[in-house]
BAFI-485231 format. One line per 3 residues: number of its first residue (from 1); for each residue x, y, z of N, C-alpha, C, O, CB. Coordinates in steps of 0.1 Angstrom, whole numbers, m for minus. Glycine has a CB too. Layout:
// residues N
NUM) X Y Z X Y Z X Y Z X Y Z X Y Z ~ ...
This chain:
// residues 90
1) m352 m181 430 m341 m175 441 m342 m197 446 m352 m205 447 m349 m156 459 ~ m326 m198 447 m329 m212 454 m321 m213 459 m310 m211 455 m332 m224 449 ~ m325 m218 473 m319 m225 483 m314 m239 489 m320 m250 491 m324 m222 489
4) m299 m232 493 m293 m249 496 m292 m249 508 m289 m240 516 m278 m255 491 ~ m296 m260 509 m296 m267 529 m281 m275 531 m276 m285 526 m314 m285 532 ~ m277 m266 542 m268 m273 546 m268 m290 560 m276 m293 570 m261 m261 551
7) m259 m295 556 m263 m312 565 m253 m312 572 m243 m312 565 m262 m327 557 ~ m251 m311 585 m243 m314 590 m245 m324 602 m255 m324 608 m240 m305 591 ~ m232 m332 605 m230 m340 618 m238 m337 630 m247 m329 631 m217 m339 622
10) m233 m345 638 m240 m337 651 m219 m340 659 m215 m336 670 m262 m349 663 ~ m211 m347 651 m197 m345 651 m193 m331 641 m183 m325 642 m191 m358 646 ~ m197 m330 637 m187 m317 630 m198 m305 638 m191 m296 643 m188 m316 606
13) m210 m304 639 m212 m297 650 m208 m292 668 m212 m282 675 m220 m302 648 ~ m199 m303 672 m194 m301 680 m179 m298 679 m173 m290 686 m199 m308 687 ~ m176 m303 672 m163 m304 665 m160 m285 666 m150 m281 672 m166 m312 647
16) m168 m276 659 m174 m266 656 m172 m255 668 m164 m246 671 m188 m270 654 ~ m184 m262 672 m179 m261 696 m164 m251 698 m160 m239 699 m171 m284 706 ~ m158 m268 696 m152 m268 701 m142 m259 699 m137 m252 707 m151 m277 701
19) m139 m260 688 m129 m246 680 m131 m233 689 m123 m226 697 m136 m241 662 ~ m148 m231 683 m146 m218 688 m142 m213 704 m138 m203 708 m158 m212 683 ~ m147 m227 712 m148 m224 726 m128 m221 726 m124 m212 733 m158 m240 738
22) m119 m228 719 m103 m229 722 m103 m213 718 m101 m205 727 m92 m242 712 ~ m106 m207 704 m101 m192 703 m106 m186 711 m101 m175 713 m103 m184 693 ~ m119 m189 720 m124 m177 731 m114 m181 747 m114 m175 758 m148 m179 734
25) m108 m192 744 m103 m192 758 m85 m193 749 m76 m197 756 m111 m208 772 ~ m84 m191 741 m71 m184 740 m67 m167 738 m58 m159 740 m67 m190 729 ~ m77 m167 735 m75 m147 731 m81 m147 745 m82 m136 749 m86 m135 715
28) m84 m154 751 m88 m146 769 m74 m144 773 m69 m133 776 m97 m159 783 ~ m65 m158 773 m56 m159 775 m49 m147 772 m45 m136 779 m53 m168 771 ~ m47 m151 761 m34 m136 750 m39 m123 756 m32 m113 755 m36 m133 727
31) m49 m124 761 m56 m104 766 m50 m105 780 m43 m96 782 m80 m100 768 ~ m51 m118 795 m43 m114 803 m31 m119 802 m26 m120 814 m48 m115 813 ~ m22 m124 793 m9 m124 795 m6 m106 789 4 m99 793 0 m139 784
34) m13 m101 781 m7 m87 777 m13 m77 788 m8 m66 788 m13 m82 760 ~ m19 m79 795 m23 m69 811 m14 m77 820 m10 m70 829 m44 m70 819 ~ m8 m90 822 m3 m84 834 13 m87 830 21 m92 837 m10 m91 851
37) 16 m81 813 26 m81 812 30 m67 811 31 m62 800 29 m88 803 ~ 33 m62 821 32 m45 818 43 m36 818 41 m24 821 25 m38 828 ~ 54 m40 817 66 m38 810 72 m40 790 82 m37 784 73 m48 818
40) 58 m47 785 53 m53 774 70 m63 767 76 m62 756 44 m38 762 ~ 71 m69 773 87 m80 771 82 m90 766 89 m98 762 96 m87 785 ~ 66 m91 766 65 m109 761 61 m116 765 52 m124 761 71 m118 761
43) 69 m113 784 69 m123 795 65 m113 810 66 m101 812 87 m131 794 ~ 59 m127 819 51 m119 826 60 m122 842 54 m128 851 34 m124 824 ~ 74 m117 846 78 m119 850 70 m121 865 58 m119 867 87 m114 845
46) 79 m126 876 76 m127 892 71 m115 900 61 m115 908 89 m132 899 ~ 81 m101 897 70 m90 897 60 m86 895 51 m85 903 71 m84 894 ~ 59 m84 885 40 m84 874 34 m94 880 22 m93 880 40 m87 854
49) 41 m110 886 23 m117 888 18 m117 900 8 m122 905 19 m133 884 ~ 31 m110 907 24 m107 924 16 m96 922 5 m100 926 34 m103 938 ~ 15 m83 917 12 m74 919 m3 m82 919 m11 m82 929 17 m62 910
52) m7 m89 906 m17 m97 908 m25 m110 916 m37 m111 918 m16 m99 902 ~ m16 m116 920 m17 m123 926 m2 m126 934 9 m133 932 m24 m131 919 ~ m11 m112 949 8 m115 958 6 m127 966 16 m128 974 16 m100 972
55) m3 m137 969 2 m148 973 7 m157 964 3 m168 966 m4 m153 979 ~ 17 m156 949 26 m166 947 36 m164 952 39 m153 957 28 m169 935 ~ 49 m178 953 60 m173 967 69 m176 952 64 m180 942 64 m186 989
58) 82 m173 953 90 m175 938 91 m194 937 92 m201 927 112 m165 940 ~ 91 m199 949 94 m215 945 79 m218 931 80 m223 920 91 m230 966 ~ 73 m214 934 56 m210 927 61 m206 913 63 m213 903 44 m195 935
61) 63 m195 915 70 m185 899 79 m199 890 77 m205 879 86 m168 904 ~ 88 m200 900 101 m210 895 99 m223 889 105 m227 879 109 m214 907 ~ 87 m233 896 81 m241 891 74 m240 877 75 m247 867 75 m245 898
64) 69 m232 880 54 m225 865 62 m221 856 58 m219 844 40 m209 868 ~ 76 m218 861 82 m215 848 92 m220 845 104 m217 849 84 m203 845 ~ 88 m232 836 95 m247 827 98 m247 820 99 m257 814 91 m256 822
67) 105 m235 814 114 m236 799 125 m227 805 133 m222 797 105 m228 783 ~ 124 m223 829 136 m214 832 141 m198 822 153 m193 821 149 m226 831 ~ 135 m195 819 133 m180 804 136 m167 819 143 m156 819 106 m177 793
70) 129 m174 828 130 m160 840 112 m152 838 107 m145 847 148 m144 835 ~ 106 m155 828 92 m153 829 81 m165 822 83 m174 815 90 m138 823 ~ 70 m160 827 65 m166 822 53 m167 811 43 m161 814 65 m168 829
73) 53 m175 800 46 m168 780 29 m176 786 24 m182 796 58 m183 757 ~ 25 m173 773 7 m176 777 7 m192 786 0 m194 795 m4 m178 759 ~ 14 m201 782 14 m215 785 19 m217 800 16 m225 808 24 m224 774
76) 24 m210 799 25 m213 814 22 m205 822 26 m207 833 33 m216 819 ~ 17 m197 819 3 m183 823 m9 m196 827 m14 m196 838 m4 m169 803 ~ m15 m208 815 m29 m215 816 m26 m218 823 m35 m218 832 m35 m223 808
79) m10 m226 826 m7 m238 838 m13 m231 850 m22 m236 856 10 m244 842 ~ m10 m223 853 m9 m216 867 m21 m216 869 m25 m221 880 m4 m202 868 ~ m34 m209 858 m44 m214 864 m52 m214 865 m61 m208 869 m47 m214 869
82) m47 m232 853 m52 m246 855 m55 m250 867 m66 m254 871 m45 m256 851 ~ m38 m248 876 m32 m256 888 m37 m246 903 m32 m249 914 m11 m256 885 ~ m49 m232 902 m54 m223 908 m48 m216 913 m52 m209 922 m59 m226 914
85) m34 m215 907 m23 m204 917 m33 m185 911 m28 m175 917 3 m206 908 ~ m42 m184 904 m41 m173 900 m55 m172 904 m59 m184 903 m35 m171 888 ~ m66 m164 907 m77 m160 903 m81 m164 889 m77 m161 878 m76 m147 905
88) m92 m173 898 m107 m172 882 m113 m160 878 m121 m153 885 m124 m180 886 ~ m109 m158 865 m122 m148 854 m133 m146 859 m138 m157 861 m128 m154 840 ~ m140 m139 862 m149 m133 871 m161 m128 856 m172 m122 857 m140 m117 883
């Protein structure tokens, strides 16, 4: 039986960890977006967002809706979380 030894640099290990972490965050955001998008249209409307975060104003929602589509996509939802406008996941 022959064994092969794999040697990785610290940079390769850190890059792999960063990629794994990014995939987990992306999956979490996708799951959150799907949970908030109760009508399944692919966007989180103001009404859908207020159901989870009643303190969000229409002006704040409009500021987050950077593409003016009338709904938040996953990227816009991530910005809302980073801005502290949405509760942190526990």
